[in-house]
Structures are given as structure tokens and as C-alpha cells.
Steps between C-alpha positions, in 0.01 A plus 500: 500500500331825393288454187318822399265330250389251768445780752300699248296194412425439872415865561256517211349159575327662796418821306141606564389673181169612648668700774770628264235653275294645786796628701665673205173674415412604856846608616564698182174689560603570861836639379328705232254655748767558766724672245226705336665829597844413367612558145332273249834370369632407848169351607466303181852355542413382851173342377677324211765361734225388733307319223808320376640413840172399665385288207820299526514471878143510633421162353803350673411667829140380474628152426710518815194611691291222349763247610506655849129418536597130495717530813389283788516793739226734377637797697836464326335493158296807590815679622680421174203609287432826685846619610798309355416488130356856480795633700747335265301628203504859632873498565578359153247737341672799659841370384372449144380865486831623640704298250297623202526861608125524545535609861183505703420752771447400861131586472457268205693223676278537806182493287614189315611330825159563658331371188725190508413429866127531437532302178687221681222464755244484222716260304521269801120513536424414139775239469377325816163492323643343184507810277789630286680169532661333201485130426148469641315480169308819575505778246568865580135563408388245761717676756344836417149356532580408862643843580185684620446245780870493588526880508193513727656236727829689511329829588282329758788312666620788725137583583432139595820493709409815697139388537611165644756672722239746629235236560751281690593801716135581570422139593800494735373799701129412500367387838448124518718432197762316706428133565 
């Protein structure tokens, strides 16, 4: 039987307050910058909707992502963290703006979607390294102290990938490299 209080209790039991706070702040700034040329009243309405909506939902989405990290199949957890949860969030975010009358332009939607994709990859990286998780006993301050190293690792990851790919290719075509 459908019991709304039980569903709400379950939804908020996995609420990640760290990510709710950070997401609401970051996404609202992205909206504000992307809408800088629109009227202040219209832009402010969109930002206020974003703050309210994202604060409520981002923590639940991050909790879903945190739970996905526990899946036995790592690739499935990564897929959920990077594509499924952010995709659901973007669709519901768009619908929330439409329902409140704070319609968002296609350019703004594209900017926020690109930010969400990049953010999801970064989120996966830091969560796999134990940061911005709730229930771990680590404070938000502890998480921020680890950020410089994690940001450097995230930025270096594509470089390391292409370096390894290139060095493997070079070794494959070097004379005498085949055994």
C-alpha cells in the first residue's frame, strides 16, 4: 500500500546534505551567469526556483549516487552516477521550471546540462575517493581539505589516459617490441 510518509522518510534517509548544499550553490551560480543578459526579475525567479528545487532534490540524487557506488558491478554504478541520476535530475529540473513559469531558454538548458555532465564526472571521481559522502564521519571541512589533490587528480586523469594510450601505441610500432 502507498504510504507517503514512509516514502518521504526513505527518500530523505539517503539525503546527502553535503551535496545538496554544494549543488544548490554551484547550479544557482551557473543559472545566474547564463542568464546575465535577461531581465533581473526573470533571472532572479529562475535562480530562486533553482535554489529551492536543487536544495530539496540534489541531496536525494547524491544519496542515490552514493548508494550506486555500492553496486557489485562497478561499471553499472558508474553509469548510474554519471548518466542516469543527472539525466533524471535535468529532466525534472526542466519540468520544475516549466511548472513554475520560470521558463529557461535553450541556451541556458544547454549550459546547465553541460555543467551537470562535467559535474557528474567530477562527483564520481570524488565519491570514489571517499569525499562528499554522508555517514562516513568526515566533516565537510575534511572533504574540502582533500579537494586540491582530488582536483589535480581529476584534471590529470585525461592527460594520464592519453599519455598511456600514446605510449602503448609507440611501443607497439617500435622495432623489436614484439616478443
